[in-house]
N, C-alpha and C positions, 0 to 999 in steps of 0.2 A: 234132111237139113236144108233150110232155105238158102238161096244164094245170097252172098253179100250184096248190098245195095249198089256198090260200084260196078258189079258184074251185070246187074239187071239194067242199070242206067249209068253208063260211064260218064255222062255229063252232069249227073246230080252232084251237088256240093257235098263234100265230106264234112259232117258236123265236127269232126275232130280237127284240131289245128296243131301244128308242130312247134310253133314259137309264139311268144307273147306278141311279137310284131304282127303276126297273122291275125291274132285275136283283135288287135287294135284296128287293123284294116277292116275286118268284118264288122266291128262295132261302128266304125265310121259310116259304112254302107247301110247299116241297119237303123241307126238312130237319127231322129230329127236333128238338124244342124245345131240348134240351141242346146239340146241335151248333150250331144257329143262335145260341143264347145265347153260345157261346164266340166266335163271329165278331163279335158286337156288342161284347163286352168292355167296356173302360172300367173305371175304378176309383172307389170311394167314391161320391160323388154324381154322377159323370160330368161334372163341370164342364169339365174340360180336353177330353174327347172331344167335347162339344157345341161348345166354343169353336173347336176346330180347323176345323169346317165353317162355323160362324156367322160367323167373322171374314172369310171370303171374301165374304160377302154385304155387308159394310160397304164393300168396295172397288168403285168404279165405273169406267167407261171414258169416255174423251173422244174419240169417233169423228169421223172426217172425213165430210163429205157427198159429196165427190167424191175421186178419186185412187186408186180401187181398183187394185191391181196384178194383172196377168194371171197371174203365177206367184208362189207364196209358198213359200219354203223353210223347213223346220223341222228339218233334219238337223243333228246336232252330234256330239260325242264325249263320252264319260264315262270317265275314267281310261284314256284311250287307245283305247277301243273305240268304233267308229262306231255311232250309233243314228239311225234314220230320223225319230224324233220325240223330244221332250224328256220322255219317260215311261219309267221303268225299273221293273221288278218289284221290290218290296221283299221282303226275306226274312220269312216267317212260319212258325210251327211246324206240326206235323202237320196236313196238309190232308185230313182224313177226310170232306170234303164230296163227294168224287168218287173212284171207284176209281183213276183215273190220277193224281190228286193233282198233285204238283209236276212230274211228267213232262209232263202235259197243259199246264200253265202254261208250261213251258220251250218246248214246241213252238209254242204260241201266240205267245210272245215272239219266237221265231226267225222265224215266218211274218210277223210285223209289223215285223221289223227292229230289235229292241231287246234289251237285256241282261236276263238272268234272274239273280236273286239267290236263293241257297238257304240256308235256315237250318240250323245244325247240329242243331236240334230237328226237322228235316223228317222226313217219313215215307218218303221215297225217297232212295236213295243218291246221292252226288255223281257217281259214275260213270254212273249212268243219266241223270242230268239233263244232264251235260256232253255225253253222246252225243246227247241231244235238242236241245241248244242249246250249241254250243261257246263262245258269248259268255256265260259264267256267272261270277258272283262268288260266293265262298263266305263266309258269315257265321259268326262265332264269338263266343260270349260268353266272358267271363273265368271259366272253369270248369275245375276240375281243377288239378293241378300243372303246372309248366312242361314237364316231359317229356311229359306227356299232350297238352298243347297243341301241342307241336312235332310229335308223331305225327299229330295231326289236320291240321295245316297241310301236312305232307309228303304226306299222303294226298290232300288237295285239289289240291296242286300237281301230283302225279303223274297225277291224273285230268284235268288240263287247265284248272283254274280260272284265270281271267285276272286276278282281283283278290281281295283280302280285305276284308271288312267287319267291323269290331270294334264290337260293341254292348255298352256298359258301363253304361248308365243303367238302374237298376232300384231300386225302393224296397220291393218286396214288399208293396204295399198290399193289404189284404184287406177284404172286405165291400162289396158293391154295394147301393145303396138299392133297386134293382129285383130283387135276388136273383142269386146266382152259380149258373151251371149246374153240375150234377153231371157230372164227367168221370171215368170209371172208370180205374183204373190199368191193367187189362187186360180183355179181353173173354173171359170164360169162361161156362160154362152158367149159373151163378148170376147173373152180370151180365146175360146175355142175357134171362133171365126178368124181372129187375127193370126192364129198359129196353124190354121187349116192347111195352107200351102206346104208348110214344112212337114206336117204329119201325114198328109196324103201322099207325099213323095216317099214316105217310108211305111208302106202298107203292112209289112210284117210286124213292125213294132206296134202299130195301131191294132192289128188283129189280135196280138197277144193280150193286150189290155181289154179289148172287147170280149174275148173269150173268157177272161177272168171276171168280167162283169163290173169293172170299175175303171175310173181314170185316176191318175195320180192326183192326190189332194194337196200335196206339198205342205203337210203339217208335220209337227214334231211331237208325237204322242208321249215321249218320255219327259217332256217339259210341261205336261198338263198338270195343273194343280189338283189336289184330291177332289173328286167329284166335278171337276171343271172340264172345259174343252181344251183340246190341244191347240197351241198357237200355230200360226202359219210359220213357214221357214223364216220369212222376213220379220215377223213379230219376234221370233226367238233371236234372230240376228240383231235386231234393235236392242233387245235386252242386254245382249252381250256387249254391244258397242257402248252402252250407257252405264255399264257397271264399272265402278272405279277399279283400276288395275290392282292386282294382288301384290303383297309384300312377301318376303321370306317368312315372316311370322304367319301370314295367311296360309302359305304352303304347309308349314308345320301343323297349323290348326286343322287343315283339310286331311292331312295324313293321320292325325290323332283321331279325328272324328270318324274316319272310315275304319280305323283300327283293324287293318288287314293288309294284304299285299297291295303295294302302292307304287305306281310307275309315274315318273315325271317325264313328260314328253316335250321335245323341242329344245334340248340342251345343245348349245354350240360352243360354249367356252369352258375351259378347265376350271376357272374360278367358280362359275355357276355349278359345275359338277360337284365341286367340293362343298359348296353351300347346300346342295341337294343331299349330300351324305349327312351333313350336320342336321338337316331337317328330318332325317330318319327314313328316307325313301328306301323301298326295296330294290327298285330298279330305275334306270333312266334311259331315255331314248335320245340318241344323237340324231337330230332331225332339224330340217329347216322348213317344215310344214309343206314339203313337196314342191318348194319353190313358190308357194302361194303367200309367203310372208314378205320379208324385207328382201327385195331383189338386190343381188350383189353379195348375199351371204354365200360362203363357199359350199361346195358339194358336201353332203353329210359324210361321205366316205373319206374325204380329206381331213375331217375333224375327228374321226373316230379314234385312231390310235393314241394321240396325245391324251384324250379323255380316258380311254381304257387303261392306259399306263398309269394315270393319276389316281383313279378310283376303282378300277376293275377288281381289285382284291377286297373291296368293301361292299360293293353293290353289283347287281347284274347290269351289264351294259348291252343295249340292243341298238340296231341301226335301222332308220326308216328314211328311205329316199333313193330313188333311181334304180332299184333292183328289177331287172327284167329277165335274168337268166340264173340257172343254178350255179354257174361259175361266179356270178356276182355274189351269191350267198357265201361261197367258199372264200372269196377274197375278203369279205367282211369278217367272217369268223377268224381268218388268219390274222387279221389286224386287231382282234380283241373283242368282237361282238359275240354274245352268247347266242343270238338269233337275229333275224331281220324281220321287219314288218313290211308288208306290201299293201299298196293302195290301188293305183291306177291299173296295175297288172290284173288284179282279180275283177275289177269293175269292167274291163274290156272283155274278160271271159264271161262275166255275167250277161253283158249285153249281147255277146255273140251266141251264147247257147245256154243261158240260165244256170241252174245248179251244176249241170254237167260241164258247162264251160268253165266254171270256177274250179271244179275237180281237175279238168284238163290243164289249167294253168298250174295248179299245185303238182300235178304229175310231171309237167315240163320241168319245173324247178327241181323236183326230186331227181329226175333223170340227169339233169345237168350237174347237180351236186355229186351224184354217184360217178358220173363220167370224169369229173375233175379229180375226185378222190382216187379213182383208178389210175389216172395218169400220174398223179403225185406219189402213188405207191403207199398210201396210208390205209389203215383198217378202221380208223375211228376219226370222226370229225374233231375230237378233242386233241388230236395230234398236230393240228394245223398251227403253224407259226409264221411270222413274217418271212422267214427264210424260204418258204415255199413260193414266194412271190418275187417278181421283178418289179422293183419300186423306183421310179425315177427320182432324181434329186429334187428336193423342194416340194415333194408331193404332199407330205403331211403339214397341216396348218394347226399350230397350237395357239388358239385364241385365248386371251385372258390369262397369260402366264407372266 
């Protein structure tokens, strides 16, 4: 049997990482500064992005000293699809942090028994991603006219997508206090020369794309018209910005047109959650767009319980925002979430070590969930209630009541 690498060379970096924070540090070292800056994101002063993670630290646990259960179940379903843990991949745009991008993420999700969600701003096609993970949801923004949206839904349905995610929240905030990264519209010779200092400073990232035989083209293939070329990311972004904003009638139309499992993402208010139920959604995501939307919106976990209390017996409620540990997942489930969606966490894993890095992140979260369940003395994730938590006064924020 060959010796482990750390015995052969004790100075070699272990490709495995033990926390999401380590994955983030490795991603920062590996990626060109503009690419890493795009992952950090956030808007304006970053108040909401910071609160998404900080709010979890305000919640504590009330553990038992005895009563550990020998087996702890964390499997459930989301919009009819079985998942082996309460963590689902959230849709994010062009994943130029690794050559395999969304396909690597889809494979990792399949290997760990969970659902992949693909953005219509993704860099890989819905057909490629469904092939890698049949349990895929397709995410759409309200962009383009209705005929165009129907064409995109039909393509996703034909590819085998199991559900639709509608993301409608966006305020187009601009200006970050720490500076916004430069993202080119396309990569041509002029662009390559301008970005050369950043790229040359990260040779491992450059080497991976060189070995794959291509450079990121920053296009959105899932928005290509039939027989046409994929628009650039900024071409797609412009279409989104110039599309009239939707009404609740539009939400109901979209849900009926899809005629299948339908999740509305970006819900922050109780009154909006009730309107979503009236529109016939299958599920809703309590989310503030990862802090990339209207800065000053509370952390998603603060808004979760009031929404779950109001509509959780009628639709599935999930949480998206700030999850970095398995204990965060447990806190969200205790407050009424059926599952959580993760974004930055898996992107840092992808940047750090490709598909294996995403699997690593999911394993970290699974281990943290199991550890918290063990300490709380429960045998099933379904047993969690707010009584398992230490919740400070004023933590929950019921908006729109």
